[in-house]
C-alpha positions as CSV (number, residue, x, y, z in Angstrom):
1,M,-2.9,13.0,1.9
2,D,-5.1,15.4,-0.6
3,K,-8.6,14.2,0.4
4,Q,-10.1,15.6,-3.3
5,E,-7.6,13.7,-5.1
6,A,-8.0,10.2,-2.9
7,Y,-11.6,10.5,-3.2
8,S,-11.2,11.0,-6.9
9,L,-9.2,7.9,-7.1
10,V,-11.6,5.7,-4.9
11,Q,-14.5,7.1,-7.3
12,K,-12.7,6.0,-10.5
13,E,-12.6,2.3,-9.1
14,I,-16.0,2.3,-7.8
15,E,-17.1,3.2,-11.2
16,R,-15.1,0.6,-12.7
17,F,-16.8,-2.2,-10.5
18,E,-20.6,-0.4,-11.1
19,C,-19.9,-1.0,-14.9
20,L,-19.5,-5.1,-14.6
21,S,-22.3,-7.4,-14.5
22,F,-23.2,-9.5,-11.5
23,E,-21.7,-12.6,-13.0
24,E,-18.6,-10.5,-13.9
25,L,-18.1,-9.3,-10.4
26,E,-18.5,-13.1,-9.1
27,Q,-15.4,-13.6,-11.0
28,H,-13.6,-11.3,-8.7
29,L,-14.5,-13.0,-5.3
30,G,-12.4,-13.5,-2.9
31,N,-9.7,-11.6,-4.7
32,N,-7.6,-8.4,-3.3
33,Y,-6.2,-6.1,-5.9
34,T,-3.5,-3.4,-4.8
35,S,-1.6,-0.9,-7.3
36,E,0.1,2.2,-6.7
37,V,-0.9,5.4,-8.7
38,Q,1.1,8.8,-9.1
39,V,-1.3,11.4,-9.7
40,A,-0.5,14.9,-11.5
41,S,0.6,16.3,-8.3
42,G,3.5,14.1,-7.8
43,V,1.9,12.1,-5.0
44,R,1.8,8.2,-4.9
45,Y,-1.2,6.9,-3.8
46,Q,-1.8,2.9,-2.8
47,I,-5.0,1.6,-4.0
48,D,-6.6,-1.7,-2.2
49,I,-9.7,-3.2,-3.5
50,Q,-11.5,-6.2,-2.0
51,V,-14.3,-8.3,-3.3
52,F,-16.3,-10.7,-1.0
53,W,-19.5,-12.1,-0.4
54,D,-21.3,-9.8,1.9
55,D,-24.0,-12.1,3.3
56,N,-24.1,-15.7,4.8
57,D,-26.6,-16.3,1.5
58,K,-24.3,-15.3,-0.8
59,R,-26.7,-13.1,-2.6
60,N,-24.6,-9.9,-2.4
61,V,-21.3,-8.8,-3.6
62,R,-19.7,-6.4,-1.7
63,I,-16.7,-4.3,-3.4
64,I,-14.5,-2.0,-0.8
65,V,-11.8,0.4,-2.4
66,S,-9.3,2.4,0.1
67,V,-7.0,4.5,-0.9
68,D,-3.8,6.2,1.0
69,D,-0.4,8.1,0.1
70,G,1.5,5.6,2.5
71,G,1.9,8.3,5.2
72,W,-0.3,8.7,8.5
73,S,-3.2,7.8,5.8
74,A,-2.5,4.5,6.0
75,F,-4.1,4.4,9.3
76,S,-7.4,5.7,8.1
77,P,-7.6,5.9,4.2
78,M,-10.2,7.0,2.2
79,T,-12.7,4.5,1.7
80,D,-16.1,3.8,-0.4
81,S,-17.8,0.3,-1.0
82,L,-20.3,-0.4,-3.6
83,L,-23.1,-3.4,-2.9
84,V,-24.2,-5.4,-5.8
85,S,-26.9,-7.7,-6.1
86,P,-28.2,-10.0,-8.5
87,A,-30.8,-8.4,-11.1
């Protein structure tokens, strides 16, 4: 897995969710999204996104984005997360 490519894909997804309001994020709660993308180098990456409450009081939404190329990187994917609180 090319770490720069994978990091770029993770950040692209994080930025997509950063643009959403808290109310829009709430509509994604409990959903897991999986997609596959082929980048210019020809490598196919799997993107997994999870959206869930981060605390028991249901005040904060956590988005976790993981990317791997289906090889050994599937055991240790490139991952980042975003924590969003209501305004």
